[in-house]
N, C-alpha and C positions, 0 to 999 in steps of 0.2 A: 422673231422675238430672237434679242438679243442679248447675252449674261456674261458682266466681267465682274468676278469674285475674288476679293482678298482677304487673305487669312493674316490676321498681326501684320497687316503692313503688306505682305507677299502677295505677287497676283499668283493665283490658282492655276490656271489653264495650262497643261501639261505639264508643270514645273514641281518640284520636291518644297512640302509646308510641313513645319513644325506644329504638334498639339501635346502640349504638356498639360497634365491634369490638374499639376498643382499651380497653375495660373489659368486666369480668365481669358478666354479666347474672345478677340472682336472679330468680327465679320462683316465685310462693307460690301454692297452689292448695287451695280450698275446696270437698270436692265431697259434696253433700249424698243421701243414698240415700233414696228415695222409696216403693222397692218393699220387697216381702216378702222378698226374699233376698238375702244376702250378697253384694256385688261386687267381686270382685278387678281392681286398676288394675296391668297391669303396664308401659305406657309413656306418658309424657310428649311430645307434639308440638308444635315450634313450626314452623310451616310459612307461606311467602309466595307470594301466587301473581297473576298479572296476566296479561289476554288467555287466559285458560283453560289457563294455562302454570304450572308450580310453579317457581319461580327459587330458592328456597331452602327447605331443611328438618332440622330438629335434633330427631333421639329421642334421647331420657333414659329409662333403664330404671328403675322405681320395683317398689317392692311395697309395694301401700296395699290395707289390706281395709275396705270400708265396710259395716257390720252393716245391719241395716233399719231404715229413720226416724232415723239418724244422721248426724252429719256428722265427715268427717276431713280433716284436714288434710295440705299435702307443702311443705317448701321446699328447693328446689335450687339450684345456680348453675350457669352455661350459660359456657362459651368460647366465642364467635364472632369469634375471631379471623379467621378465614378468612372472615367474611362480607362485607369488603371487596372483594373477587376476585366476588362473587356480584350482587349488588344495591348500587343505591345510589337514594336520594328515597322518595316514597311508594309504600308498596306495602300492598293487603289482606292481611292476615295471620290467623292463628287459633291459638290452643292447644286440642289436641283431647286427651282422654283414652282410651287404646285398653286391653282387657282381651286376655287370654292368646293370643286367636285373632286379633287385630288387628284388632278392629272397634271403630271410634269408638261411645264409649259417651256423651259429650259435649265442646261444643264452644264456645268464647268466642272470638268476633270483635272485632279492633278495626282499627287503620291504625299500621302499623309506618312508624316515621320513620328510616329507615335511613343512617346516615353514611357511606356506601362509596365508592367509586371509580369515575369516570365510565368508564372502562378494563375495570368488571367485566362480566360476563355478560350483564347488564340494559342497560349501559350501550351495551355492541358491537354488540349485538341493535337495538336503538334506531338507532344509525348505521346498520347495514345496512337495517335498513328505508327509512330517509331517502335513501340510495343508489340502491337498488331504484326507488321511489319517481321519484327525479330522473332515472333512466334510462328508464323506462313516458315521463313526460310527455315526455322528449327526444323520444324516436322516435316518439309521437304527432305532436307539432309539426311534429318533422322532415317527416313523411309529410304534413302540412298543408300546408307550405310548399312541398315539391315537387309537391303534387297527387297523392299517390300514396295517398290515404286511398278507401277504397268509395265506390261509389255509392249505396251503399243506405245512409239515414241512420239506420236501427238498428244497423248494422255498424260504422257511424262511432262512433255513441255508446258501444259495446263496445269501441273500440279505447283511449277516453278510461277508461273503468271502473277500471283495475287503479291508473291512478296517482291516481283520486281516493280509494279503498279505503288505497292507501296513506299519502296524505296525511293521511287521518283517525289511520290508525294512528302514524303519525310524530308526529299533535297529541297524540295521547294519550300517549304516551309522554315526548313532552317535558316535559307538564305535569307529568307523575308525576317525573321529573328534576328538575325546577324546585320540587317541594314545595310544588305548585299546588292540585292534584286528584288526588287518587288512581285508577287506573284500575279503577274499580269498574263493572259493568254498566252501572247506572243513566248514568253519565258516558261511558263507551265506544260503547254502540251508538247512540245518537242522533247522537255526534258523528262517527263513521265512514259512518253513513248518509246523515248530510248532506254529506260532502263527495263519497260517491259519488254522490249524488244530483243536485249541483251538477256535478260533472266528467262525468258521463252526460247533462244537457241541455245543456252545452258541447259536445258530441260530437255530439249529434243536431242543434243548431245551426250546425254548421259548415258552410260553401258547399260546394254539389256540387263535386266537381274537374269542370273543362274538359275536353271531348272532345279530342282532337287535332287539329288543322286542317291541311291539306297545305300544304306551302311556295307561296307566291306562283311564281306561272310555272311552275309544275308540268303536265308536260303528260299526258295519260293515254297508258299503253303498249299499252291494248286497240284492237285492230281493229275499223273501223265495219263492221258485217255486208252483206255485196254481197246486195240483192233477188234473189231467185231469176227467173231468166229473163234475168236482164239480161247482158250483157257485165263481167267484172270489168275 
């Protein structure tokens, strides 16, 4: 089974395409059946994912039969008026064709440039990750300033690790929203690992907290033992 998809006249496979919630989106499919049995296509799904999460998905019912060793086409229009509340920026996307059991028969992938709102679900998700990252770094740095970090270097490094992971995720989402780099595994995994590694190393290299010293002039309250056999 081979699938060629076009969005607003532009070929989808491996390319960037624009999704504007204010305008209808036209989808054109060309399906090639290389098998020996007729394929029944019942659903076409347009979806977008980032960081392993699906942020938008649109299912359209169709009734397309593709005989063996033949090609069939299908065209339709999608209303994406609510897409601005779900996503903004660059996002990996795909168009998939499904059978009656909703099993994926074939798919074509590309990068969607969504003209959405910053206060969309994806934008708010990025803001939440940023706030959690700031809190994590703030707690670690505050503990460092107060000399409240663990004495063990590895435990100190682990205190800084969540902030590094959050910084990497924040960078991935920011690059996506700014339409610079889509959050594909090739881009996001090295960035998150690099940020986590740097923060872990910083935590490991933080100075060992000083042990508290008794205040000057303090006298011991413990009595001096009296040797046996001598009067007290």
